[in-house]
C-alpha positions in Angstrom: 106.5 73.9 156.1 107.8 77.2 154.7 111.5 77.8 154.6 113.5 80.9 155.4 113.6 83.4 152.6 116.6 83.0 150.3 118.6 86.2 150.4 119.6 87.6 147.0 121.9 90.4 146.0 121.9 92.7 143.0 124.0 90.3 141.1 122.3 87.2 142.5 119.5 85.1 141.2 115.8 85.9 141.6 113.9 85.7 144.9 110.5 85.3 143.3 109.1 82.4 141.2 105.8 82.7 139.3 103.8 79.6 138.8 102.0 80.6 135.7 98.6 79.1 134.7 99.5 79.7 131.1 97.8 78.7 127.8 99.7 75.4 127.8 98.3 74.6 131.2 94.8 75.4 130.2 95.2 73.3 127.1 96.2 70.3 129.2 93.7 70.7 132.1 90.8 72.5 130.5 89.6 76.1 130.4 89.4 78.4 133.4 88.1 78.1 136.0 89.6 74.8 136.9 88.0 72.4 139.4 89.5 73.6 142.7 90.9 70.2 143.4 93.4 71.0 140.6 94.3 74.3 142.2 94.6 72.6 145.6 96.9 70.0 144.1 99.0 72.8 142.5 99.4 74.7 145.8 100.1 71.4 147.6 102.8 70.5 145.1 104.5 73.9 145.4 104.4 73.7 149.2 106.3 70.4 149.1 109.3 72.3 147.6 109.6 74.4 150.8 109.2 77.9 149.5 109.6 80.8 151.9 106.1 82.1 151.1 103.2 81.3 148.7 100.8 83.9 147.3 97.8 82.9 145.3 96.8 85.6 142.8 93.4 84.1 142.1 90.1 85.2 143.5 87.8 82.2 144.2 84.6 84.3 144.5 82.0 81.5 143.9 81.4 78.0 145.0 83.1 75.3 143.0 80.2 73.9 140.9 82.3 70.9 139.9 82.4 69.6 143.5 80.6 66.3 143.8 78.5 67.6 146.7 77.4 70.6 144.5 76.6 68.3 141.6 74.4 66.2 143.9 72.6 69.3 145.1 72.1 70.5 141.5 70.4 67.3 140.3 68.3 67.1 143.5 67.1 70.7 143.1 66.4 70.8 139.4 65.6 67.2 138.6 64.6 65.8 142.0 67.1 63.0 141.4 69.6 61.7 144.0 73.0 60.9 142.7 74.8 58.4 145.0 78.6 58.3 145.3 79.1 55.5 147.9 82.7 54.8 146.9 83.9 58.4 147.1 85.5 59.4 150.4 83.8 62.2 152.2 86.9 64.2 152.1 86.8 64.4 148.3 83.2 65.5 148.0 83.8 69.2 148.5 86.5 70.8 146.3 86.3 74.1 148.3 87.2 72.3 151.5 90.1 70.5 149.8 91.3 73.9 148.5 90.9 75.4 152.0 92.9 72.7 153.6 95.7 73.2 151.0 95.7 76.9 151.6 95.8 76.4 155.4 98.7 73.9 155.2 100.7 76.0 152.9 100.0 79.3 154.9 99.2 80.9 151.6 98.4 84.6 151.0 95.1 85.1 149.1 94.1 88.1 146.9 91.1 90.4 146.8 90.0 93.3 144.7 89.1 96.7 146.2 86.9 99.3 144.6 85.3 102.7 145.3 82.2 101.5 143.4 79.8 98.7 144.1 80.9 95.5 142.4 78.1 92.9 142.8 76.0 92.0 145.8 76.6 88.3 145.4 80.4 88.9 145.5 80.6 91.4 148.2 83.0 90.6 151.0 82.1 89.9 154.5 83.8 91.8 157.3 87.5 92.2 156.5 88.5 94.3 159.6 90.3 91.3 161.1 92.7 91.3 158.2 93.5 95.0 158.3 96.7 96.4 159.8 96.9 99.2 162.4 99.5 101.2 160.5 98.2 104.4 162.0 101.2 106.5 161.0 101.1 105.5 157.3 99.1 107.8 154.9 97.3 106.6 151.8 95.2 108.6 149.3 93.2 105.6 148.3 89.9 104.6 149.9 87.7 101.6 148.9 84.1 101.1 149.8 83.6 97.7 148.3 85.6 94.5 147.8 85.5 91.4 145.7 86.7 88.5 147.9 86.9 84.8 148.0 84.0 82.5 148.9 83.4 82.7 152.6 84.5 79.1 153.3 87.9 79.9 151.7 88.2 83.4 153.0 87.8 82.4 156.7 90.5 79.8 156.4 93.4 82.1 155.7 95.3 84.6 157.8 96.9 86.7 155.1 95.4 88.6 152.1 96.2 91.6 149.9 94.6 93.6 147.1 95.6 93.0 143.5 94.6 96.4 142.2 97.1 97.8 139.7 95.9 100.8 137.8 97.5 102.6 134.8 98.4 106.3 134.7 96.3 108.8 132.8 98.4 108.1 129.6 97.4 104.4 129.7 100.8 103.2 130.9 101.6 101.3 134.1 104.3 102.7 136.3 103.3 102.9 140.0 101.7 100.7 142.6 99.9 101.6 145.9 101.1 99.6 148.9 98.0 100.3 151.0 94.3 101.1 150.5 92.0 102.2 153.3 89.1 99.8 153.7 86.7 99.8 156.6 89.0 102.1 158.6 91.8 99.6 158.2 94.8 99.6 155.9 94.8 96.6 153.5 98.2 95.9 152.0 98.9 95.1 148.4 99.0 91.4 147.4 102.8 91.6 147.0 103.3 93.3 150.4 100.9 91.0 152.1 102.9 88.0 150.9 106.1 89.6 152.5 104.1 90.4 155.6 103.4 86.7 156.0 107.1 86.3 156.5 107.8 89.5 158.5 104.7 90.8 160.3 106.1 94.4 160.8 105.9 94.8 164.5 108.1 97.9 164.6 106.9 101.6 164.8 106.2 102.9 161.3 106.8 106.4 160.0 104.4 108.3 157.8 105.8 107.3 154.5 108.6 104.9 155.4 108.9 101.4 156.8 111.2 98.5 156.8 110.5 94.8 155.9 113.0 92.0 156.0 115.7 94.6 156.5 114.8 96.6 153.4 113.6 100.2 153.6 110.6 101.2 151.6 109.8 104.9 150.9 106.4 105.9 149.6 104.8 109.1 148.5 101.8 110.7 150.3 99.4 108.4 148.6 101.4 105.3 149.6 102.6 104.8 145.9 105.9 103.5 144.8 107.4 103.4 141.3 108.3 100.0 140.0 111.7 99.4 138.4 111.3 96.9 135.6 115.0 96.9 134.9 115.7 95.1 138.2 116.1 91.4 138.8 113.4 89.5 136.9 111.2 86.9 138.6 111.6 83.3 137.3 108.5 81.9 135.5 107.5 78.2 135.6 104.4 76.8 133.9 101.8 75.3 136.1 101.7 72.2 134.0 105.4 71.5 134.9 104.5 71.6 138.6 101.5 69.3 138.2 103.4 66.8 136.1 106.5 66.9 138.5 109.0 68.3 135.9 110.5 70.9 138.3 113.6 70.5 140.5 113.1 71.3 144.1 116.1 73.8 144.0 114.2 76.1 141.7 111.6 76.8 144.3 113.1 76.0 147.7 113.5 79.2 149.8 111.8 81.4 147.1 108.7 83.4 147.3 106.2 81.8 145.0 103.2 83.6 143.4 100.6 81.5 141.6 98.7 83.3 138.9 97.8 83.4 135.3 99.1 85.2 132.2 96.8 83.2 129.9 94.9 85.1 127.1 91.4 86.0 128.3 92.2 85.6 132.0 94.6 88.5 132.4 94.8 91.1 129.6 97.9 92.7 131.2 99.0 96.3 131.6 101.0 98.3 129.0 104.5 99.5 130.0 106.4 102.4 128.7 108.5 100.1 126.5 105.2 99.0 124.8 105.2 95.5 126.3 102.4 94.1 128.4 102.8 92.6 131.8 100.4 90.4 133.8 99.1 91.3 137.2 101.0 88.5 138.8 104.2 89.7 137.2 103.6 93.2 138.5 103.4 91.9 142.1 106.4 89.6 141.6 108.4 92.6 140.3 107.3 94.6 143.3 108.6 92.0 145.6 111.9 91.7 143.7 112.2 95.5 143.8 111.7 95.5 147.6 114.2 92.7 148.2 116.8 94.3 145.9 116.2 97.9 147.1 115.2 98.9 143.6 112.0 100.7 144.3 111.6 104.3 143.4 109.4 107.0 144.9 108.1 110.2 143.4 107.3 112.6 146.2 104.4 115.0 145.4 106.3 117.8 147.0 108.9 117.6 144.3 106.3 118.3 141.7 105.2 121.4 143.6 108.7 122.6 144.1 109.4 122.2 140.4 106.2 124.2 139.5 107.2 127.1 141.7 110.8 126.9 140.7 109.9 126.9 137.0 107.8 130.0 137.5 110.6 131.8 139.3 113.1 130.8 136.6 110.7 132.0 133.9 110.5 135.4 135.6 114.3 135.7 135.4 114.3 134.7 131.8 111.6 137.3 131.0 113.7 139.9 132.8 116.7 139.1 130.7 114.4 139.3 127.6 113.1 142.7 128.8 116.7 143.9 129.2 117.6 142.3 125.8 120.4 140.4 127.5 120.3 137.6 124.9 123.6 136.2 125.8 122.5 135.9 129.4 119.3 134.0 128.2 121.5 131.5 126.4 123.9 131.0 129.3 121.1 130.9 131.9 119.1 128.4 129.8 122.2 126.2 129.4 122.9 126.4 133.1 119.4 125.4 134.0 119.5 122.4 131.6 122.8 121.2 133.0 121.9 121.6 136.7 118.5 120.0 136.2 120.0 116.9 134.5 122.6 116.6 137.3 119.9 117.1 140.0 117.5 114.5 138.4 120.4 112.0 138.0 121.4 112.4 141.7 117.8 111.9 142.8 117.6 108.8 140.6 120.6 107.2 142.3 118.9 107.9 145.6 115.8 106.0 144.4 113.8 109.2 143.9 112.4 109.5 140.4 111.4 113.0 139.2 110.8 113.4 135.5 112.8 116.3 134.1 109.5 117.3 132.4 108.1 118.4 135.8 110.6 121.3 135.6 110.9 121.9 131.9 107.3 121.6 130.8 106.0 124.3 133.2 109.2 126.3 132.8 108.9 126.5 129.0 105.1 127.0 129.3 105.5 129.9 131.7 108.4 131.4 129.8 106.6 131.0 126.5 103.4 132.6 127.8 105.3 135.5 129.4 107.4 135.9 126.3 104.4 136.0 124.1 102.9 138.7 126.3 106.1 140.6 126.3 106.4 140.2 122.5 102.8 141.4 122.0 103.5 144.5 124.2 106.8 145.0 122.4 105.1 144.7 119.0 102.5 147.2 120.1 105.2 149.6 121.2 107.0 149.1 117.9 103.8 149.6 116.0 103.2 152.8 117.9 106.8 153.9 117.2 106.5 152.8 113.6 103.3 154.8 113.2 105.1 157.9 114.7 108.0 157.3 112.3 105.6 157.0 109.4 103.9 160.2 110.4 107.3 161.9 110.6 108.3 160.3 107.4 105.1 161.4 105.7 105.5 165.0 107.0 109.1 165.1 105.7 107.9 163.9 102.3 105.1 166.4 102.3 107.5 169.2 103.2 109.9 168.2 100.4 107.0 168.0 98.0 105.6 171.3 99.1 109.0 172.9 98.5 109.1 171.5 95.0 105.6 172.7 94.1 106.1 176.2 95.5 109.2 176.5 93.3 107.3 175.1 90.3 103.9 176.0 88.9 102.5 172.6 89.8 99.7 172.3 92.3 99.0 170.0 95.2 96.2 168.5 93.2 98.8 167.3 90.6 100.5 165.4 93.5 97.3 163.8 94.5 96.4 162.8 91.0 99.7 161.3 90.0 100.1 159.3 93.2 96.6 157.8 92.6 97.4 157.1 88.9 100.5 155.1 89.8 98.7 153.1 92.5 95.9 152.4 90.0 98.5 151.0 87.5 100.4 149.1 90.2 97.2 147.4 91.5 96.3 146.4 88.0 99.6 144.7 87.3 99.4 143.0 90.8 96.0 141.6 90.1 97.2 140.4 86.7 100.1 138.7 88.5 102.7 140.6 86.5 106.0 141.6 88.1 105.0 139.5 91.1 108.7 139.3 92.2 108.6 143.1 92.7 105.0 144.2 93.2 103.7 143.4 96.7 101.1 145.3 98.7 103.9 146.9 100.7 105.9 147.8 97.6 102.7 149.3 95.9 102.2 151.4 99.0 105.9 152.6 98.7 105.2 153.6 95.1 102.1 155.5 96.2 103.9 157.4 98.9 107.1 158.0 96.8 105.3 159.4 93.7 105.1 163.0 95.0 108.9 163.1 95.0 109.2 162.5 91.3 110.0 166.1 90.5 111.9 166.9 93.8 114.9 167.8 91.6 113.2 170.9 90.2 114.1 172.8 93.4 117.6 173.1 91.8 116.3 174.5 88.4 116.5 178.3 88.0 113.1 180.1 88.1 113.9 181.7 84.7 113.8 178.3 83.1 111.3 176.5 85.4 108.7 179.3 85.1 109.3 180.4 81.5 105.9 180.9 79.8 107.1 179.9 76.3 109.0 177.1 74.8 112.4 176.3 76.2 115.6 176.7 74.1 117.8 173.7 73.5 120.2 174.8 76.2 117.4 175.6 78.6 115.9 172.2 78.0 119.3 170.6 78.8 119.3 172.4 82.1 115.7 171.3 82.7 116.6 167.7 82.1 119.1 167.9 85.0 116.2 167.8 87.5 116.3 164.0 87.3 119.9 164.0 88.4 119.3 166.6 91.1 116.3 164.5 92.4 118.5 161.4 92.4 121.2 163.2 94.3 118.8 164.4 97.0 117.5 160.9 97.7 120.9 159.3 97.2 122.4 161.4 99.9 119.7 160.1 102.3 120.2 156.5 101.2 123.8 156.7 102.3 122.5 156.8 105.9 119.5 154.4 105.3 120.6 152.0 102.7 118.1 149.3 103.8 115.1 151.7 103.3 112.9 150.3 100.5 110.8 153.4 100.4 113.9 155.6 99.6 114.9 153.1 96.9 111.5 153.4 95.2 111.7 157.2 95.5 115.2 157.1 94.0 113.9 155.1 90.9 110.9 157.3 90.4 112.9 160.6 90.7 115.8 159.4 88.5 114.1 157.3 85.8 110.6 158.7 85.2 111.8 160.4 82.0 113.2 157.2 80.5 111.4 155.8 77.4 110.6 152.3 76.4 112.5 152.6 73.1 115.6 154.0 74.9 115.3 157.6 73.7 114.6 159.0 77.1 116.9 160.6 79.7 119.1 160.7 81.7 120.6 157.2 81.0 118.7 156.1 77.9 117.4 153.0 79.5 115.4 150.6 77.3 112.5 148.2 77.9 112.5 146.5 81.3 115.8 148.1 82.2 113.5 150.9 83.4 112.2 150.1 86.9 108.5 149.4 86.8 107.6 152.1 89.3 109.4 154.6 87.0 107.3 153.3 84.0 104.1 153.9 86.0 105.3 157.4 86.9 106.1 158.3 83.3 102.5 157.6 82.1 101.0 159.3 85.2 103.2 162.4 84.8 102.6 162.8 81.1 98.8 162.1 81.3 98.4 164.7 84.1 100.6 167.3 82.2 98.4 166.9 79.1 95.1 167.4 80.9 96.3 170.2 83.0 96.7 173.9 82.2 100.2 175.4 82.3 101.5 178.9 81.7 103.1 177.6 78.5 100.1 175.5 77.3 96.4 175.0 77.5 94.8 171.9 78.9 94.0 169.1 76.5 90.7 167.2 76.7 90.7 163.6 78.1 90.2 162.2 74.6 93.1 164.2 73.2 95.4 163.2 76.0 94.4 159.5 75.6 95.0 159.7 71.9 98.5 161.2 72.4 99.4 158.5 74.9 98.1 155.6 72.7 100.2 157.0 69.8 103.3 156.5 72.0 103.0 152.8 72.3 106.3 151.1 71.8 108.2 154.4 72.0 107.5 156.0 75.3 105.4 153.2 76.9 105.5 149.4 76.8 102.6 147.6 75.2 101.6 146.2 78.6 101.4 149.8 80.0 99.3 150.9 77.1 97.0 147.9 77.5 96.6 148.7 81.2 95.8 152.4 80.3 93.2 151.4 77.8 91.4 149.3 80.5 91.9 152.0 83.1 91.4 155.2 81.2 87.9 155.8 82.7 89.4 155.3 86.2 92.1 157.8 85.2 89.4 160.3 84.3 87.6 159.8 87.6 90.7 160.5 89.5 91.4 163.6 87.5 87.9 164.9 88.1 88.0 164.1 91.8 91.2 166.0 92.4 90.9 168.7 89.7 92.6 172.1 90.2 90.5 174.8 91.8 
C-alpha cells in the first residue's frame, strides 16, 4: 500500500528516487527487454518499501515472448509440437499477467509516447479517452494523432498513465517540458505529472495556465510548457540490481515517489543540456517532479517575447534619433541605462520563477539599431559624398581661378597647365606601379599631385610684368627677382594652410610651388635641397615643367623639337634629376610626346 508523500523543503532531502535499470543490472539479468516476470518482481519489491507513488517509465508495447504460454504457442505453430509444463503453476505461465498483477497491486503509473505522425499499426493504442482529463480551461499548443502504448492486457489494468515525450529546442538542447498534450479531444498529462496526479487527482477548478497540485502552484506558458531547473534538489538514484538483490534499506524509498526507468547505453540515448551533460528521460521526469515539489519550476510566457520585440524596436528608434541629432553622450548614457534596467528586470523575474533570456531584448534591439544605423549611415555618407563633391567642385573652381590669374599674368597658356598636370600624373603612376615611394604614393595622393600641379607657378602673380614678360634674357638681378616666385607661391598656399592644416591637397600644392626648382645635386633654389630631401611631387613637377618649357615657344625663345628636349633632359641626369626619374622618362618619353601633341597650343 502506498504511503503519504514525504514532504521536503529546499534544504531537505530528495522527494524522488529513480530505480535505474543501468548497465550493471543488464549485465546481471541479461540484455533488454527482460522477461516481464523480472520487471514484475522489481515493481513488487519497490512497493514493499511503501513509496508514496510508483511510475514505470517503460513501454511494454508487445507480448512477452519469454512467457511459457507464448513459448508453447510458438512451438505448436511453427513445429506442431506440444510442450508440456505440468509442474508449472498456471499463475506463472503468462508473464504479462504477472506484470499486470504487480502493476495493479502497486497502483503504478505507466508511460506512453504521443506523436503527430503515424508510428506503427501494430503498436497503435486503443481508445485512451478514458485516461484523459477534462481540464477544459488549460491550453496546450501540442496535439497528437497517434500513440505508442502498452500491450492491451497491461494497458487495461492500470488507471494512471502519462506521456514521456521530451523534445529538445531548435539548438539541440533540452530546457522545457510540456505538461499536457491534446489527444482524442482529451488532455493527456506528462508522465511526471500523471505520477503526481495518482496522489492528488486535481478536483479543483483550474485556470488557463495555472493549477495547484499537492499544495504547489504550477504556472505554464500558452503551450503548457514549463522550464526545468536542473540546479534544484536532485533525485536519488538506485540501481535496479540493488533492489532485486535486497541491498536497499526501506528508509531510502519509504514515502518517496519512485520512478522506474533506464539510463543504460542503447536503451536511452539521453538529452543534451546547456552544460553539455546528457540526461536520461527518467531523470527528466524525476527532475520535473522535484521542481514541482520544491517550487523550482520556471515559466517563459510568450507574451514577454512579444513585449521585448516591440520594446526593442521602440528603444532602437530612440537611439537612432539620438544618432540623428548626434547626441553621442546620450547614446552612451541611454545604452548603459537600458543594460542596467534590463539586467535588474530579468533578475527580478527570475526570482519570481519567470525566465526571460536577456537576449530576447538585446538581440532584436541591437539588430534593429544596427539596421537603422546602417541605413542612417548610408544616407549620411550619401549626403557627405554630395557635400564633398560640391566642395571638390568649389575647390577645383578656386584652383582654376588661381591658375587662370597666374596664366593671365604670365605668357603661359591653359594648354601648358593641362600638359604639365598630365606629365606629373604619368610619372606618379609609373612609380606607383613600380612600388616605389609606396609610403607616399597612393591613388589619393597621386590625384592630389594631379590637381595641385597647376599651382606650381602661382607665385608669378607677384613678379613685375617688366621681368615676367621680358622678351630677352634676364639680368642677374632680374633673375633673382624671378626666383622669388617660389617663395611667393609658398606664402600664398602657406597662408591657406594656417586655416586648413589637415588638408593634404594644400600640403602637396605647397611642396610643388615651393620646391619645383630644386635640383638633385643641390644646386637648385630656393633652399638648395639635395636628393630625396626634395619631395617626390616636386621632382615630378621639375621634369614636367622643364620638358614643357623646352618644347613650347616663348617670347624669349623658340620651341625645341621633342628629340632636342629629350637630349637636354637626359644630359641633366644626376644634376637636375635623379637617375630613377631619368629612367622613368626614358620609358615614358613617347607618352610625354602624346600628351604634348594632344594638348598642344593653338
